[in-house]
C-alpha positions in Angstrom: 0.0 0.0 0.0 1.3 3.4 -0.9 1.2 6.5 1.2 -1.0 9.4 0.2 0.5 12.9 -0.2 -0.4 15.8 2.1 1.1 19.0 0.8 1.6 22.4 2.3 0.3 24.9 -0.2 2.1 28.2 -0.8 -0.6 30.7 -0.1 0.8 33.5 -2.2 1.5 31.2 -5.2 -1.9 29.7 -5.1 -3.5 33.2 -4.9 -1.7 34.2 -8.1 -2.7 31.0 -9.9 -6.3 31.1 -8.8 -6.8 34.8 -8.9 -7.8 34.9 -5.3 -7.8 38.2 -3.5 -9.3 40.0 -0.6 -11.6 37.9 1.5 -11.0 34.7 -0.5 -7.3 34.9 0.1 -7.9 35.8 3.8 -10.1 32.7 4.2 -7.5 30.5 2.5 -4.7 31.9 4.6 -6.8 31.4 7.8 -7.6 27.9 6.7 -4.0 27.1 6.1 -2.9 28.6 9.4 -5.6 26.6 11.2 -4.4 23.4 9.6 -0.8 24.1 10.5 -1.8 24.7 14.1 -3.9 21.5 14.2 -7.2 23.4 14.5 -8.9 21.3 11.9 -12.5 22.4 12.8 -11.5 26.0 11.9 -9.6 24.9 8.8 -12.7 23.0 7.6 -14.9 26.1 8.3 -12.6 28.4 6.4 -11.7 26.1 3.5 -15.0 24.4 2.8 -16.8 27.4 1.3 -13.8 28.0 -1.0 -13.7 24.3 -2.0 -17.4 24.3 -2.7 -16.9 27.5 -4.8 -14.4 25.6 -7.0 -11.0 26.4 -5.5 -8.9 23.3 -6.3 -6.3 23.8 -3.6 -9.0 24.0 -0.9 -10.7 21.0 -2.4 -7.4 19.1 -2.0 -7.2 20.2 1.6 -10.7 19.2 2.4 -10.0 15.8 0.8 -6.9 15.5 3.0 -8.9 16.3 6.1 -11.4 13.5 5.3 -8.6 11.2 4.1 -6.8 11.5 7.4 -9.7 12.0 9.8 -8.6 15.4 10.9 -11.5 17.4 12.4 -13.9 15.0 10.7 -14.6 11.3 10.8 -12.2 9.6 8.3 -14.1 8.9 5.1 -12.2 7.7 2.1 -15.2 8.0 -0.2 -15.6 11.7 0.8 -11.9 12.2 0.5 -11.9 10.8 -3.0 -14.8 13.0 -4.0 -12.9 16.1 -3.0 -9.7 14.9 -4.6 -11.6 14.2 -7.9 -12.9 17.7 -8.0 -9.4 19.1 -7.5 -7.9 16.6 -10.0 -10.3 17.6 -12.7 -8.9 21.1 -12.4 -5.3 19.9 -12.6 -4.2 19.6 -9.0 -1.4 17.1 -9.2 -1.3 16.2 -5.5 -4.9 15.2 -5.7 -4.1 13.2 -8.8 -1.4 11.4 -6.9 -3.7 10.6 -4.0 -6.3 9.3 -6.4 -3.7 7.1 -8.0 -2.9 5.5 -4.6 -6.6 5.1 -3.9 -7.3 3.4 -7.2 -4.2 1.2 -6.8 -5.4 0.0 -3.4 -9.2 0.2 -3.8 -9.6 2.7 -1.0 -12.7 5.0 -1.3 -12.9 4.1 -5.0 -12.9 0.9 -7.1 -9.5 -0.8 -7.4 -8.5 0.1 -11.0 -4.9 -0.2 -12.1 -5.6 1.7 -15.3 -6.9 4.7 -13.4 -4.1 4.4 -10.9 -1.6 4.6 -13.8 -3.4 7.6 -15.3 -3.5 9.6 -12.1 0.2 8.7 -11.3 1.2 9.7 -14.8 -0.6 13.0 -14.6 0.9 13.8 -11.2 4.5 13.2 -12.2 5.6 16.7 -13.1 4.4 18.6 -10.0 3.2 16.0 -7.6 5.2 14.3 -5.0 8.7 13.2 -6.0 7.9 9.5 -5.8 5.0 9.7 -8.3 7.1 8.3 -11.2 8.1 5.3 -9.1 4.4 4.6 -8.4 3.5 5.1 -12.0 6.2 2.7 -13.2 5.2 0.0 -10.6 1.6 0.1 -11.8 2.6 0.3 -15.4 4.5 -3.0 -15.1 1.3 -4.7 -14.0 -0.8 -3.6 -17.0 -1.6 -5.6 -20.1 -0.7 -3.9 -23.4 -4.4 -3.1 -23.9 -4.7 -1.5 -20.5 -1.5 0.5 -21.0 -2.7 1.8 -24.4 -6.0 2.8 -22.8 -4.2 4.5 -19.9 -1.8 6.3 -22.2 -4.8 7.6 -24.3 -6.5 8.9 -21.2 -3.3 10.7 -20.2 -2.9 12.2 -23.6 -6.5 13.4 -23.7 -6.6 14.9 -20.2 -7.3 18.6 -20.1 -7.9 20.4 -16.8 -11.3 22.1 -16.5 -11.8 24.8 -13.9 -15.0 24.7 -12.0 -17.3 27.6 -12.9 -19.6 28.6 -10.0 -22.2 31.4 -10.3 
């Protein structure tokens, strides 16, 4: 079983990427500070509205809270749901965690092709061991599975969530 990734997001960098400013940045910063201090109830309260509004970094963080049972009852299915929302937008740490979840069948169906796809997509900016995980899963795939996985990787395009 592989270990899932919990990252520390650079608040200023994410603000630039996501175009966050004013209150949204303040909530994200407050949520990150609360997480760092171990105040997971406050982190959840600060980050969940941002996650629900489509902020991929906050979606990843909410997924991590559910994944690790921090301030909430651990729920792998709920963690996967938040990771999937973040991954659709290109969050590579969420992709890595979904790779692990699909590899091990935790919170999602065990699916080595999906594990390979998510690990492959996470390699450039995900955790440093993403390539090792991708290669391990790749070795277990049939040629047809590998071809299907490679096609899914090639066709992937991040799609930002648009909320009114």
